[in-house]
C-alpha positions in Angstrom: -26.8 -5.7 -5.9 -24.3 -6.2 -3.0 -22.5 -3.1 -1.6 -18.8 -3.4 -1.0 -16.5 -1.5 1.3 -13.0 -0.5 0.1 -10.1 1.1 1.9 -8.2 3.1 -0.7 -4.6 4.2 -0.2 -4.4 6.6 -3.2 -5.8 8.7 -1.6 -6.6 7.4 1.9 -10.4 6.9 1.9 -13.2 4.5 2.9 -15.5 4.0 0.0 -18.8 2.2 -0.5 -19.4 0.8 -4.0 -21.7 -1.6 -5.9 -18.8 -2.6 -8.1 -16.9 -5.9 -7.4 -13.2 -5.5 -6.7 -11.8 -6.0 -10.3 -14.4 -3.5 -11.7 -13.9 -1.1 -8.9 -10.1 -1.2 -9.5 -10.6 -0.4 -13.2 -13.0 2.4 -12.4 -10.8 3.9 -9.7 -7.7 3.8 -11.9 -9.0 5.0 -15.2 -12.2 6.8 -14.4 -15.1 6.8 -16.9 -14.2 6.0 -20.5 -10.5 5.6 -19.7 -10.1 9.4 -19.6 -7.6 9.3 -16.7 -4.9 6.9 -15.6 -3.2 6.2 -12.4 -2.3 3.3 -10.1 -4.9 2.5 -7.4 -4.2 0.3 -4.3 -7.1 -0.7 -2.1 -8.2 -3.3 0.5 -11.5 -5.0 0.7 -13.2 -4.3 4.0 -15.7 -6.7 5.7 -19.1 -5.4 4.6 -20.4 -6.0 8.1 -17.8 -3.7 9.6 -19.2 -0.7 11.5 -17.5 1.9 13.7 -19.0 5.0 15.3 -16.5 7.2 13.5 -17.9 6.3 10.1 -21.5 6.8 8.9 -21.4 3.6 6.8 -25.1 2.8 6.9 -25.9 6.1 5.3 -23.3 5.6 2.6 -24.6 2.1 1.9 -28.2 3.5 1.6 -26.9 5.9 -1.1 -25.6 3.0 -3.2 -28.5 2.6 -5.5 -28.5 1.8 -9.2 -29.0 4.5 -11.7 -32.2 4.8 -13.7 -30.7 2.6 -16.5 -29.7 0.0 -13.9 -26.0 0.9 -13.8 -24.4 0.2 -10.4 -23.3 3.1 -8.2 -19.6 3.4 -8.6 -18.6 5.0 -5.3 -19.9 6.8 -2.3 -17.1 8.3 -0.1 -17.6 7.4 3.6 -14.5 9.2 4.8 -11.3 10.7 3.5 -9.7 11.6 6.9 -8.2 9.4 9.6 -9.5 6.2 8.1 -6.7 3.7 8.9 -6.7 4.5 12.6 -10.3 3.4 12.9 -10.0 0.2 10.9 -9.1 -2.9 12.9 -6.9 -5.4 11.1 -9.5 -8.0 11.6 -11.9 -6.1 9.2 -9.3 -5.9 6.4 -9.6 -8.4 3.6 -7.8 -8.9 0.3 -5.4 -6.3 -1.2 -5.8 -5.2 -4.8 -3.1 -3.6 -6.9 -4.4 -1.9 -10.0 -2.2 -0.7 -12.8 -2.7 2.7 -14.5 -4.5 0.8 -17.3 -7.1 -0.7 -14.9 -5.8 -4.3 -14.5 -6.3 -5.5 -10.9 -4.4 -8.1 -9.0 -5.8 -9.5 -5.8 -3.5 -10.7 -3.0 -4.5 -12.7 0.0 -3.1 -12.0 3.5 -0.1 -14.1 4.5 0.0 -16.3 7.5 2.6 -14.3 9.4 5.0 -11.3 9.0 8.2 -12.8 7.6 11.5 -12.6 9.4 13.6 -9.7 8.2 16.3 -10.2 5.6 19.9 -8.9 6.3 21.0 -5.5 5.0 19.2 -2.2 4.8 15.6 -1.6 3.8 13.6 1.1 2.1 10.0 1.7 3.0 7.3 3.7 1.2 4.7 4.8 3.7 1.3 4.6 2.0 -1.1 5.8 4.8 -1.6 7.9 6.8 1.6 9.7 5.5 3.5 9.4 2.3 7.1 9.4 3.4 10.0 7.4 1.9 12.3 6.0 4.6 15.5 3.9 4.7 16.2 1.8 7.8 18.4 -0.9 9.3 15.2 -2.3 10.9 13.1 -5.1 9.5 9.4 -4.4 8.7 8.0 -5.5 12.1 10.6 -3.4 14.1 10.1 -0.5 11.8 6.3 -0.6 12.4 6.7 -0.9 16.1 9.1 2.1 16.1 6.5 4.4 14.7 3.3 3.0 16.3 3.2 0.9 19.5 6.8 1.4 20.7 8.0 4.7 19.3 11.6 5.7 19.9 10.9 9.3 19.0 8.1 11.8 19.5 6.6 10.9 16.1 3.9 8.3 16.6 1.0 6.9 14.4 -2.0 4.8 15.5 -1.5 2.6 12.5 0.5 2.4 9.2 0.4 0.9 5.8 3.7 0.6 4.0 5.5 -1.4 1.3 9.2 -2.4 1.2 10.9 -1.5 -2.1 13.9 -3.3 -3.4 17.4 -1.7 -3.0 19.4 -4.3 -5.0 23.1 -4.2 -4.2 22.6 -0.9 -2.3 21.0 -2.8 0.6 24.5 -4.2 1.6 26.8 -1.7 -0.1 25.4 1.8 -0.5 28.7 3.3 -1.4 29.8 1.0 -4.3 26.8 -1.2 -5.0 25.8 -1.3 -8.6 22.6 0.5 -9.5 21.6 -2.2 -12.0 18.0 -1.8 -13.1 16.9 0.3 -10.0 14.5 2.9 -11.5 14.8 5.5 -8.8 15.6 9.0 -10.0 17.2 10.1 -6.7 20.1 7.7 -6.6 22.7 10.1 -5.3 20.4 11.2 -2.4 19.4 7.6 -1.7 23.0 6.5 -1.4 23.8 9.4 1.0 20.8 8.5 3.1 21.8 4.8 3.3 25.4 5.7 4.2 24.2 7.6 7.3 22.5 4.5 8.8 24.2 2.9 11.8 22.5 -0.2 13.5 23.3 1.1 17.0 22.7 4.8 16.7 21.0 5.8 13.4 18.4 3.2 12.5 16.2 5.2 10.2 16.7 8.1 7.8 14.0 10.1 5.9 14.7 10.2 2.2 11.6 12.2 1.2 9.0 13.7 3.6 6.3 13.6 0.9 6.8 11.0 -1.8 4.8 10.0 -4.8 2.5 7.1 -4.0 3.0 5.6 -7.5 5.9 3.2 -7.8 6.9 0.4 -10.1 5.1 -2.8 -8.8 8.1 -4.8 -9.9 10.2 -3.1 -7.2 8.0 -4.5 -4.3 10.3 -6.6 -2.1 8.4 -9.4 -0.4 5.1 -7.6 0.1 2.9 -5.0 1.8 2.3 -4.4 5.5 -0.8 -2.9 7.2 -1.3 -2.5 10.9 -3.4 -0.8 13.5 -2.2 -0.6 17.1 -0.2 -3.8 17.9 -1.7 -5.8 15.1 0.3 -6.0 11.9 -0.7 -8.0 8.8 1.4 -9.0 5.8 0.4 -9.4 2.1 3.0 -11.3 0.1 3.8 -10.1 -3.4 3.9 -12.9 -5.9 7.3 -13.5 -7.6 8.0 -12.1 -11.0 8.0 -15.6 -12.4 4.6 -16.4 -10.9 3.1 -13.1 -12.2 4.4 -13.8 -15.7 2.9 -17.3 -15.6 -0.4 -16.7 -13.7 -1.2 -13.0 -14.3 0.6 -12.1 -17.5 -1.9 -9.5 -18.6 -1.6 -7.7 -15.3 2.2 -8.0 -15.4 2.5 -6.6 -18.9 0.1 -3.7 -18.0 2.2 -2.9 -14.9 5.4 -2.6 -16.9 4.2 -0.6 -19.9 
């Protein structure tokens, strides 16, 4: 059996597994016999990837079938400082798994899209779990905390997702909440109201925020970068998901 490498975001970990992506997603989200449930988000990693920081060959050697022939579900290679040692060139498809084990694979986009007008909200997924609002588009936000930091805080890489703000992106004071599911609306409005393009470009909403969020609130897609390299994974539209991945969509919105 082939051995796969996966970069998990919940939690941050590099994992070797004999399970193909869809089966790994189900296993990682629900555990054995569906005894636990929780979203899982992970990337496929080039199985030929090696780095001195990781003892990948030993982990691969431990991926052997059980006596009954069942594949080895997982061998943890590392749970610390994983992203900073992963070049973007080694990162493959992104998989979003619902709490019920349905996995959706997303291919990398051709380029990072141009920013949309208005304010933005970013959920950092690795190596930290902060929730941030900003006047900056995704590429500028990434540069501001990695390759061109404007403050003392700096990361060697980052994976994050932009979440939809609805009307609050342009009018945080009076914009209608609509179907936004966030439980911290008053705090969110206050954070957005402090932003000024020329002086206050980012504001921390939560220092440590839950990594689980409604997939329907993903705006445009996911971003992962290391050093100066930033990759974009476009989220399919709601209409496309209903048409082409209806089982996943229904599972994600239970």
